[in-house]
Structures are given as C-alpha cells and as structure tokens.
N, C-alpha and C positions, 0 to 999 in steps of 0.2 A: 485499399491498397491496389497496386497495379504492378505489372512487369516492367523491367527496365533493360535497356540495351547496354547500360554501363557495367563493365566488369573490371575496371581498373582498381587495383588494391590501394592506390594512393589516397590518403585522407586529407581533407582540407578543413578550413574554418566553416562554421555554420552561421548563417546560411551559405550554401556553396552551390554555385551553378554547375560545378563539375561532378556533383554527386547525383544519385537518383532522386526523383521527386518523392514526396511523402516519406522522407527519411526518418527511420527510427534507428538510432545508432548507439547501442550499448557499449560497443568497442569496435569502432571503424578502423581497421588496420588490415594487414596481410595475414589472413587466416586460411589454411588449406587442409581440409579433412582427408585429402588424398596424398599428402606430402610423404608420410611414412606409414609403416604398418601399425605403429602405436597411436596414430591419430584417430580420433573418434568420429562422431557423426553430428549432424544438425538434425534435431528431432522436434516434433511438434505434437501438441495434444489439445484437443478441444474438451475442456472440463465443463461439460454441459450442466452437471448438478450444481456447480458454483458460478456458472455464467462467465467463464474466463477462457482465453485462448493463450497457450503458452508455447513459446519457441525457445529451445535450449541448444546452445553450442556446448556439446559435451566432450571434453578432452580434445579440443581442436588444436592442431599444430599451429604455433605462431611462427611466422617466417621473418627473418631479419636479413638485412643487407641486399638491396636489389641487384648489385653487381655480382654477387655470389650468394644466391638464396640459401640461407642456412636455417634449417629447422631448429626451433628453440623450445621454450616451455609449452606445456599443454594448458590451454585456457578453458575454463568451464564457467558459463554464465547463462542467464536466461532473461527473456522479456515476457512480461505478463500483461495482456490487454484485457481490461475489464469492460463488460457490457454496460453502457451508461444507463440502460433501463433498470438493471438490477442494482447498479451502483451509481445512483444519480449524483450529478454535480451541479453547481450553481449555473454553469453555462450550458449544460447538456452534453459536454464533451466527455469521451471515455478516458479514464485514468490509465496510466502506464507505469509499470514498475520494472526497473532493472535490478537484478539480483546477481551477486558475484560470489561464487564458491572458491574458485582458484583463479586468480587474476594477477598478471605481472605486466605493468605498463612501462616497458624499458626499450622499446624499438626506436632508437634515436635516428635510424636511417630513414624512417617513414614519418618523422615528426611525432613520434610516440603514437597514441591513439586519439581519435576524436569521439566525444560522447555528447549526445544531444538529440534534438528532434527538429524537423523542418517541414514547412508546408509544400504543397504541390508546385507552386510557382517559383520556389527557391528565393522568396522575398522575405519570409519571416521564419526565424528559427530561434531556438533556445539552446545555447552552447554551454555545456557543463565543463568541458575541458578540451583543449587542443594544445599539442606540442608540450605536454606536461605543465600547462599553465591553467590555473583554476580561478574561478570567480571568487570575490571576497566572501569568506565564510564557508566555502565549499570544502568538504572533506575529500581527500585524495582517494583514488581507487584502491581498494584493499579487499582481502578475503573477508567474506561474511558481511559485506556492506550492501546496502540497498539504496536506490535513488528513485524517488517517486515524482512523477509529473502529474499535476492536478491543477484545475482552475479554482478549486475551493481555497479559501483563505486558511492560513495555518493556525494551529493552536486555538481551535474553537471549543475545546473541552473546558467545562467550568472548573474554576479553581476550588480548592478545598481549604477550609479553615478549621483548625481544631478548637473545640470548646472545652477548656480545661475545667470549667465550673460544673459540668454536667455529671450527675451521679444517678445511676439507675440500677435496678435489680434485673431488668430485662432490656434487650436492645429495642430501640424504637423501630428498627427495620431489620427483618431477617429474611434470608433467601435460601431456599432448599428445593430439591437436591442440587448440589453444586460441586462438581460438574453435573450437567443435566443432558439427557438424550432426547427428552420430549417436552414435558411441561415444567416450567419454573414456577414455584409458589412464592409469593411475596407477602409476608405477614407484617402487619402494623401493630405497634404497641398501643394500649389504651391510654398511655401517658402522652401520646402525640396530639398536640393541639396547636393550631396556628390560624391566622387570618387567611393565608394563602398557601396552598400545598400543591407542588408541581412534581410529578414523577416522570422521568425520561430515561431512555436507554440509549447509550452512545456506543459507536464502534471505537476501535483503537486509534482511528484517525480523527476522532472528535466530532464525527457527523452524527446528528440526531437520527436514530433508527425508529424509535417508538415513543409515542407520547401517550400517557394514560390520563384520561379526564377524571378528575377527582373532586369531591365536595371540598369546601374550604376549611372544615374543622372536624375534629374527631367524632363528635356525636353522629355525624352523617357519613363518616369515613368507613368503608368496609374493613372488616378485620383482616381480610386477605384478598389478593388478586392472583390470577394465573396468567402466565405469558407463554404462548405456544411457539416462540421463536420466529415470529413474523414481524415485518416492518409495518409502517402505517398504511401501506398499500395492500396489506394482506399477503405479501410475498415472503416465502421462506428465506431466511438469511443464512449465509455460509457458516460452517463450523469455525469457531474461533473464540477470542476473548472479547467480552463486552462489559460496559460499566453502567450500573444502575445508579442514577442520581436523584436523590430525594431532597427537595428544597422546601422547607417549611419556615416561612418568614426569614430570619437570619441564620437558620440552621441548615447546614449542608451535610448530607450523609452519602458516601460513595460505597457501593458494594460491587466487587468484581464477579462477573458471571462467565462461566466457561460452558459453551455449547459444544456438544459432541454428536457425531453421527451414530 
C-alpha cells in the first residue's frame, strides 16, 4: 500500500483513474468521522497470532447531498487482509474480505457507493457494485454480509453422498475432543477396509489444509491418529471450523472439527 494525494469523496467506476492507486474499496463514498459528535473512528489491528491485518470503519457518519452536506446513518464495516504465507492461494496473492455490520447504501447524490478493488496503474479492477448496480448473481450490500476476494477457484470442497445401505455398531471414523484446544484424536473402526484411503482436512473455504498419508487398507491402517492443529507446512492454523474428509473407495465421511484457542 502507499499514500495518496486524492481526498475527493466522489466515487467512480472501477477501474477509475480518479481514485487512489491500489484501491481497496469496501464502501467508497462520503464518510466523515468528524462530522458529528456521534460519529465513530477508523481503527486498525494487526492480528499477529492469526496473520491478519484488520481495518474497521466503526460507526462512521455517512454524508449525503454535496450541495448541503447532511449527516445520515452511521456505517460500520471492516476490511481483513490475509497474509498469503499463512493463507496460501493458487496465485500467491493475499485474500481480502469485506464484512458489513451496519450498512446502508442509499446515497443517490454520490452515485451510491462503489465496492471493489483496483491495481496500482488503474488499468485492472474488479467492480462489485457502482451506483446501486450489481453484477449478475451478486448479492446487494446488507447487514451481516461478507464479500471475499480470492484467486482460488470456488467450491473446491468435496461433495458428500449418503450411503443408506450402511449398518454398523460403531462409527468408521470418530473425532474427539471436539471442540479441541490442543490435540485432536482421529479413531478408525476395524470395519474400515478399502483399496485406497485418503484423509484430508479442509477449511470452510474448501482449501486443503492437511493431508494424512495412510496405508491402503485396514490391516495396515493405524487405529488412531493425532492432529496438532497445523497445516502441511507445520504452521499453526487459526481458530475456527474445519472439516475432516475420509474417502475410502466410494465411501465419503465428513466430520466437522472446531479448533479453539
């Protein structure tokens, strides 16, 4: 990131030569933390334990009508920048998330708001919304909504098929303790047998976090494994929800794992 001499509140299409370079725009519009006593602040926090940098516009006054500036609703939203080393992507670029707590996109005087990102040269950009116009399939800005910018393909999480013919007295796969603060124990049933067995852990975005190397059939399969909350690079992963996926031939079993600090 860099500094910019541009201080004009007017928003434009993305890419926009009239905006600052390296633009990250969760809500590009006229926002003034000093407009009234009730207006809040722009805050930032480097979350070093989870390798994230967060910028929050907390209860910031929204200004309408450039001919007669009128303070309107208070807006609260944030930008989360993820370290690409801790959160690797296919291209090596860092992921960005916009999160909206209290948002009202109703400033008709300033072409509503602009939402999106843009490169340094103002030549490439990804526009999510401008002048209350959205791309096909895009959800409108609303409270409790999040928008994620990533170079990874969507929906890489494996599908789940129910096997109604299965009958067992014990589960083929058991995970405990769950939630866990330290070590997760993964137990396998003696009934599990297959030509090929693959065990992986995914995050909620569908990215593969951890792959366990296993023998191909139960006689050689360990009765249990332990997972210490690290990825394939040996790095500790953040608190959150993860999914354990066991694939044994045509059988798919999914178990949700909750990691806590």
